[in-house]
Legacy VTK file of the C-alpha trace (Angstrom):
# vtk DataFile Version 3.0
C-alpha trace
ASCII
DATASET POLYDATA
POINTS 186 float
-0.075 0.129 0.019
1.334 3.313 -0.797
2.309 5.692 1.937
-0.030 8.170 1.236
-2.859 5.994 0.885
-5.952 5.409 3.308
-4.138 4.276 6.480
-6.000 4.024 9.634
-7.142 4.899 12.055
-9.737 7.253 10.732
-8.889 10.634 12.430
-12.474 11.988 11.851
-14.646 9.087 12.674
-12.562 6.375 14.216
-15.457 3.985 14.151
-15.015 3.333 10.525
-12.058 0.929 9.949
-9.400 2.183 7.428
-8.346 1.007 5.170
-11.687 -0.592 4.098
-10.130 -2.028 0.742
-6.591 -2.087 -0.398
-5.742 -1.842 -3.972
-3.072 -0.365 -6.324
-4.123 3.331 -6.437
-1.738 5.379 -8.333
-2.715 7.378 -11.395
-6.056 5.720 -11.619
-8.657 7.136 -14.166
-11.727 7.280 -11.982
-15.481 8.317 -12.201
-15.625 11.898 -10.528
-18.299 13.525 -8.547
-20.049 16.629 -10.118
-20.563 17.823 -6.886
-17.002 19.159 -6.447
-14.168 20.639 -8.650
-11.378 18.519 -10.090
-9.045 20.561 -7.900
-11.369 20.279 -4.798
-11.672 23.923 -4.696
-15.017 25.339 -3.628
-16.858 27.884 -6.160
-16.241 30.566 -7.003
-12.501 29.568 -7.033
-13.104 26.627 -9.253
-16.493 26.069 -10.994
-15.194 23.265 -13.589
-17.039 19.983 -13.291
-15.753 16.695 -14.893
-17.158 13.121 -15.238
-13.577 11.647 -14.868
-10.404 12.405 -13.299
-6.783 10.858 -12.667
-6.444 10.170 -9.046
-4.007 8.792 -6.876
-4.700 6.630 -3.505
-7.553 4.509 -2.570
-9.191 7.326 -0.499
-8.863 10.927 -1.507
-11.403 12.647 0.939
-12.751 11.581 4.325
-16.012 13.295 5.348
-17.273 13.948 9.108
-20.397 12.092 10.262
-23.457 14.012 11.124
-26.541 13.254 13.387
-30.153 13.544 12.155
-30.197 17.385 12.878
-26.932 18.203 11.169
-24.346 18.240 14.167
-20.917 16.516 13.836
-20.798 13.423 15.582
-17.743 13.432 17.900
-18.437 10.715 20.358
-20.746 7.564 20.358
-22.098 8.487 23.989
-25.112 10.499 24.505
-26.237 10.390 20.898
-28.969 8.312 19.260
-27.013 7.915 16.151
-23.816 5.753 16.557
-21.220 5.519 13.866
-20.645 2.128 15.144
-23.945 1.121 13.608
-23.258 2.108 10.197
-23.579 -0.964 8.032
-19.984 -1.434 7.485
-18.685 -5.143 6.900
-16.278 -4.289 9.959
-17.001 -3.639 13.262
-14.917 -0.860 14.959
-15.348 0.397 18.467
-12.568 2.771 19.441
-13.720 3.607 22.876
-15.124 0.531 24.724
-14.602 1.896 28.137
-17.517 0.451 29.726
-18.414 -3.257 30.112
-19.904 -3.981 26.879
-21.644 -2.551 23.712
-23.719 -4.061 21.093
-23.713 -2.936 17.394
-26.274 -3.743 14.510
-25.585 -5.071 11.195
-27.951 -5.846 8.214
-27.295 -8.244 5.491
-29.280 -9.009 2.285
-29.553 -11.968 0.272
-28.592 -10.995 -3.280
-28.565 -14.532 -4.648
-30.986 -16.352 -6.834
-32.007 -18.755 -4.097
-32.822 -18.764 -0.314
-29.854 -19.259 1.953
-29.120 -20.287 5.546
-25.944 -18.894 7.083
-24.573 -19.777 10.500
-21.559 -18.144 12.403
-18.754 -20.712 12.035
-15.910 -18.865 13.621
-15.148 -16.048 15.959
-11.755 -15.009 16.699
-12.121 -12.758 19.937
-9.593 -9.734 20.042
-7.392 -9.847 23.170
-9.476 -8.864 26.294
-12.701 -8.941 24.452
-15.546 -11.438 24.009
-17.671 -11.147 20.739
-21.165 -12.770 20.503
-23.129 -12.801 17.468
-27.066 -12.975 17.818
-28.758 -14.678 16.271
-25.928 -16.854 15.257
-27.987 -18.482 12.235
-29.777 -16.559 9.697
-32.211 -17.933 7.202
-32.708 -15.379 4.157
-35.174 -15.677 1.355
-34.333 -14.166 -1.927
-33.774 -10.388 -1.599
-34.523 -10.518 2.142
-32.990 -8.448 4.616
-32.248 -9.494 8.201
-30.608 -7.763 11.090
-27.918 -9.248 13.465
-26.349 -7.985 16.616
-22.574 -8.174 17.711
-21.897 -7.861 21.400
-18.565 -6.847 22.535
-17.781 -7.388 26.253
-14.535 -6.294 28.075
-13.115 -9.327 29.784
-9.507 -7.676 30.329
-9.411 -4.014 29.594
-5.677 -3.749 30.029
-5.208 -6.421 27.170
-7.275 -4.171 24.965
-6.047 -0.952 25.925
-4.510 -0.430 22.437
-6.210 -1.559 19.237
-6.906 -5.368 19.113
-8.082 -7.275 16.332
-10.540 -10.335 15.815
-13.230 -11.349 13.469
-16.316 -13.191 12.942
-17.311 -15.484 10.269
-20.447 -16.593 8.405
-20.926 -19.707 6.273
-23.547 -21.478 4.282
-21.535 -24.310 3.759
-20.306 -23.132 0.299
-19.547 -19.262 0.956
-17.630 -17.727 3.638
-18.245 -14.097 4.827
-15.595 -12.677 7.350
-15.950 -9.373 9.191
-12.936 -7.830 10.954
-13.614 -6.717 14.577
-11.460 -3.641 16.144
-11.564 -2.632 19.745
-9.710 -0.338 21.901
-10.760 0.229 25.473
-8.820 3.541 26.243
-10.563 6.730 24.938
LINES 1 187
186 0 1 2 3 4 5 6 7 8 9 10 11 12 13 14 15 16 17 18 19 20 21 22 23 24 25 26 27 28 29 30 31 32 33 34 35 36 37 38 39 40 41 42 43 44 45 46 47 48 49 50 51 52 53 54 55 56 57 58 59 60 61 62 63 64 65 66 67 68 69 70 71 72 73 74 75 76 77 78 79 80 81 82 83 84 85 86 87 88 89 90 91 92 93 94 95 96 97 98 99 100 101 102 103 104 105 106 107 108 109 110 111 112 113 114 115 116 117 118 119 120 121 122 123 124 125 126 127 128 129 130 131 132 133 134 135 136 137 138 139 140 141 142 143 144 145 146 147 148 149 150 151 152 153 154 155 156 157 158 159 160 161 162 163 164 165 166 167 168 169 170 171 172 173 174 175 176 177 178 179 180 181 182 183 184 185
């Protein structure tokens, strides 16, 4: 990975694991948003808009997260919106100072047949117990279901710095692995 690429932790929203995907990212011709100029300068400094641009790096822009009324989210506590509950494939809790927390994820069956997935492996981060409920999901075609991931501190000192684990779903043919990243010091 290039030194200038999307290395973590995410400084604005540490609940979002970085890098989410790694790939070669130098001199890539990429689709470009018409919402910003190719120089990233706001109007009236640069009013140009382009459909494509040559970019380097796997992540160019990191945006802050906002709650329902437009206030920047700076911490998970005291807010009904929790960045930890963004439906990312990874689970990142950078401030698990209490005894436990539970995050929610949603999955959708995009296959052509119904599927039944079970949690087949859990790798607990050092000092943290991971529980997935339910641990079995039956998904009809195009059906979406939620599951919860509970993270419980069993040794705060062992998880004082970032610790890593994962959980894995399988239908016997396919495997889906989600990283888990936790830190108990805030």
